[in-house]
ROVOTOR-159999 format. One line per 8 residues: number of its first residue (from 1); their letters; for each residue x, y, z of C-alpha. Coordinates in pm, 1 decimal. Layout:
BEGIN
NUM> a> X Y Z  ... .
//
This chain:
BEGIN
1> xxxxxxxx> 525.5 -1800.8 2769.5  771.0 -1483.1 2833.7  572.1 -1150.5 2791.8  639.9 -955.3 2488.9  822.2 -614.1 2530.4  574.4 -353.4 2474.0  579.0 6.7 2318.2  442.5 290.4 2517.5 .
9> xxxxxxxx> 181.5 446.8 2297.8  8.9 584.0 2091.8  347.6 647.9 1936.0  376.4 867.8 1612.6  670.3 793.8 1400.8  808.4 1002.2 1100.4  787.8 758.7 830.1  1134.2 818.0 635.6 .
17> xxxxxxxx> 1139.2 1107.0 894.5  923.7 1413.5 749.8  938.0 1272.8 423.6  620.9 1469.1 295.8  852.0 1754.4 326.5  1214.8 1651.1 304.7  1422.7 1429.7 128.1  1318.2 1051.4 273.3 .
25> xxxxxxxx> 1588.7 862.5 502.4  1804.6 1133.2 536.8  1932.9 1290.7 855.8  1749.7 1631.8 812.0  1423.8 1435.8 744.9  1482.3 1278.4 1075.6  1557.9 1621.2 1275.3  1286.2 1772.3 1117.0 .
33> xxxxxxxx> 1012.8 1497.9 1229.0  1146.8 1508.2 1605.2  1132.1 1890.2 1583.0  755.7 1865.5 1460.9  663.7 1643.3 1754.9  698.0 1291.2 1653.9  786.5 1060.5 1936.1  1029.2 902.6 1661.5 .
41> xxxxxxxx> 1103.6 774.8 1305.5  1089.1 493.5 1089.5  1376.9 416.3 879.8  1496.4 154.9 611.8  1827.9 -29.1 649.5  2058.3 -212.4 365.6  2397.7 -333.6 398.4  2654.7 -134.4 182.7 .
49> xxxxxxxx> 2906.8 -355.1 15.5  3163.2 -329.3 274.3  2895.3 -484.6 555.8  2791.2 -128.0 704.0  2402.1 -55.8 761.6  2303.0 232.1 567.5  1971.9 421.7 553.7  1807.9 370.1 249.3 .
57> xxxxxxxx> 1465.5 225.7 98.0  1550.9 118.9 -253.5  1792.8 -155.9 -339.3  1886.5 90.1 -634.9  2024.2 418.9 -614.9  1853.0 579.6 -912.8  1543.8 721.6 -769.1  1704.1 906.4 -454.1 .
65> xxxxxxxx> 2057.0 977.6 -564.1  2028.8 1009.6 -969.6  2321.2 754.3 -978.9  2280.0 404.3 -1154.2  2341.8 67.0 -952.3  2274.1 -96.5 -628.1  2338.0 -10.4 -265.2  2531.8 -320.7 -251.4 .
73> xxxxxxxx> 2763.5 -246.0 -505.2  2901.0 65.9 -339.6  3085.5 114.4 -9.2  3000.9 302.5 267.4  3239.4 586.7 165.0  3107.5 558.9 -183.1  2744.0 627.7 -66.1  2840.6 901.5 172.7 .
81> xxxxxxxx> 2983.7 1078.1 -114.0  2623.2 1053.7 -301.1  2344.8 1334.6 -277.4  2022.8 1195.8 -170.4  1884.6 1542.5 -119.3  1899.1 1681.6 -447.4  1594.5 1511.5 -599.7  1394.3 1694.9 -333.2 .
89> xxxxxxxx> 1533.8 2047.0 -375.7  1740.1 2016.6 -83.0  2106.2 1918.0 -220.6  2422.7 1816.6 22.7  2219.3 1519.7 199.6  2432.7 1223.7 195.6  2314.3 875.3 237.7  2335.4 823.7 625.4 .
97> xxxxxxxx> 2480.8 528.5 794.3  2255.8 369.8 1058.4  2492.4 481.7 1321.3  2457.5 847.0 1195.7  2098.6 843.8 1219.2  2094.4 671.1 1560.8  2273.4 968.6 1687.2  2016.3 1195.2 1533.8 .
105> xxxxxxxx> 1751.5 1029.0 1744.2  1923.2 946.9 2037.9  1776.4 1086.0 2364.9  1486.2 1224.1 2133.1  1275.7 924.2 2041.1  1202.3 573.1 1897.8  1375.4 458.2 1602.7  1199.4 202.9 1424.7 .
113> xxxxxxxx> 1450.3 6.5 1195.1  1294.7 -164.4 896.7  1521.4 -457.2 761.3  1517.8 -420.8 380.1  1728.2 -741.5 307.9  1598.7 -1046.3 300.9  1715.6 -1308.6 543.3  1819.9 -1551.8 277.2 .
121> xxxxxxxx> 2044.9 -1279.7 135.9  2155.2 -1129.0 458.1  2078.0 -1380.2 734.3  2290.0 -1168.5 1008.2  2127.4 -835.1 925.5  1916.6 -819.9 1250.4  2213.5 -895.9 1476.0  2423.8 -662.2 1286.5 .
129> xxxxxxxx> 2174.6 -395.9 1309.8  2118.0 -449.2 1682.9  2496.7 -432.3 1758.2  2514.8 -87.5 1599.2  2223.1 23.7 1804.5  2399.9 -123.5 2108.9  2741.5 38.7 2053.9  2544.0 377.9 2009.5 .
137> xxxxxxxx> 2369.0 343.9 2364.9  2006.0 335.5 2229.3  1936.6 -34.5 2228.5  1616.0 35.5 2464.2  1462.2 262.2 2213.8  1482.7 81.6 1886.9  1217.8 -148.8 1698.2  1319.3 -400.7 1457.5 .
145> xxxxxxxx> 1063.9 -408.5 1178.7  1062.5 -669.4 850.2  819.8 -796.5 573.8  1075.4 -1105.6 618.0  932.5 -1241.8 915.2  1238.0 -1499.7 925.2  1458.1 -1214.6 1063.5  1238.7 -1169.1 1361.1 .
153> xxxxxxxx> 1388.3 -1460.8 1570.5  1740.0 -1388.7 1541.3  1663.6 -1021.7 1667.1  1476.5 -1171.1 1972.8  1764.0 -1404.9 2056.5  2017.4 -1098.1 2017.7  1814.3 -846.5 2197.7  1492.6 -1006.2 2367.3 .
161> xxxxxxxx> 1402.3 -660.9 2527.1  1383.7 -499.7 2180.9  1022.7 -502.1 2021.9  990.3 -675.7 1680.5  736.0 -587.2 1416.9  588.8 -843.8 1180.6  499.5 -593.4 894.8  231.0 -722.0 655.1 .
169> xxxxxxxx> 145.6 -618.5 313.8  -248.9 -673.5 375.5  -462.6 -676.9 683.6  -405.7 -1047.8 844.2  -706.4 -1263.6 842.3  -622.5 -1420.7 1168.9  -392.8 -1145.6 1381.4  -379.6 -1357.9 1691.8 .
177> xxxxxxxx> -217.4 -1668.6 1481.0  50.2 -1404.4 1318.6  161.7 -1312.2 1641.7  187.0 -1678.2 1780.8  400.1 -1772.7 1417.4  585.0 -1488.4 1404.0  680.1 -1436.8 1792.8  668.6 -1062.6 1728.7 .
185> xxxxxxxx> 566.7 -808.4 1975.2  349.0 -594.3 1742.0  208.4 -669.5 1383.3  218.2 -397.5 1126.3  -58.9 -378.8 858.2  -142.0 -112.8 618.8  -317.9 166.6 791.2  -657.0 86.7 562.7 .
193> xxxxxxxx> -669.3 -253.6 748.5  -659.9 -170.8 1081.5  -1004.6 -99.4 1310.5  -1115.5 -167.1 1636.2  -1172.4 -512.4 1586.8  -812.0 -580.1 1492.9  -644.2 -371.6 1735.0  -854.9 -546.6 2015.8 .
201> xxxxxxxx> -785.5 -904.1 1872.9  -421.1 -844.5 1863.3  -416.0 -702.9 2242.0  -614.1 -965.3 2352.3  -333.3 -1195.0 2236.7  -84.3 -993.0 2386.0  50.6 -784.3 2105.9  25.5 -439.5 1974.1 .
209> xxxxxxxx> -47.9 -274.7 1644.2  167.5 -49.2 1410.4  -5.8 120.2 1136.8  150.0 225.0 839.5  132.3 469.5 667.5  -146.8 746.2 744.6  -105.7 1105.9 631.2  -512.4 1185.2 640.3 .
217> xxxxxxxx> -598.4 1356.7 988.9  -962.9 1201.0 999.9  -788.9 833.5 944.2  -543.6 930.9 1186.8  -804.1 1033.4 1446.9  -1011.3 697.4 1346.7  -691.5 485.1 1450.2  -608.5 632.3 1792.1 .
225> xxxxxxxx> -965.8 564.3 1840.2  -934.5 215.1 1765.1  -672.2 165.8 2007.8  -355.9 141.8 1753.6  -46.1 177.9 1901.0  206.7 304.8 1679.9  113.1 535.7 1404.9  362.3 620.3 1113.7 .
233> xxxxxxxx> 298.6 922.6 901.2  477.1 1118.0 607.8  331.1 1431.6 782.5  448.9 1385.9 1154.3  383.0 1765.2 1221.6  17.8 1757.3 1116.1  -15.8 1411.5 1318.5  161.0 1538.9 1602.4 .
241> xxxxxxxx> -82.7 1842.8 1652.4  -386.4 1586.5 1634.4  -213.8 1355.2 1869.6  -159.9 1640.4 2131.2  -542.5 1737.4 2135.9  -649.7 1395.6 2129.4  -447.5 1306.2 2431.3  -548.4 1657.1 2606.3 .
249> xxxxxxxx> -932.3 1575.3 2539.7  -1127.1 1576.5 2874.4  -1260.5 1244.5 2999.9  -1159.9 868.1 2888.1  -1010.5 903.1 2529.7  -1128.2 678.2 2248.5  -960.3 369.5 2230.0  -813.1 387.8 2582.2 .
257> xxxxxxxx> -1068.9 88.4 2718.3  -946.9 -138.0 2969.1  -692.4 -382.0 2831.0  -561.9 -86.2 2591.7  -219.1 60.6 2609.8  -200.8 450.6 2703.3  59.5 709.1 2685.1  337.3 646.8 2928.9 .
265> x> 250.4 279.8 2998.5 .
//
């Protein structure tokens, strides 16, 4: 079996950027997360009416832009003319394209790209996204995430060096089986379902663990101690400080027993 690509961890990602303080999935939120010390950002991708990957979580536009209708009904140019920041008191933030977001993160960290459309609706979405990343010169610093695991084989065929993440809505009963069934490099359960047992089981099967979304500092420390590889937070500034202190602690750091990845691996 070909070894799965790996993520150097523990890695902190800003969830939709620094979304506790900035409008989510905007260039300002991504820059703020990186400035705060996050190792990268997590973002959501959908396709515009003219087939351009754009960064927005919801299928609908109303919550984040105040405009009725669907993302899929608007062209890239029309979406760029909408304000995705006013709802959080920071007007003037357009809905960015994936290419624009990757440009902000390039050279500063990892971009974890969640595919929001299902593979049944857009079977080529993973390939389209990876081609954008390749053109931007950042293929080596992206992850592909999806709740619809049908996207993952296409992503691996197009770019086998890019880690894929099988997101789950609940704690998986058999994480090794999930890794085998999806072929993913990482599994991504909710943070509340991640513990040392799960991390050990995933690592023993050759995979890694991404936990979403953790904003409580105590829980963040627990996940580090459990051996979690990637931690996603809406509050990257606070968590980056805790990760620095955890990494600088003298002696063997919790969760870094033999067989568990460590920073820089």
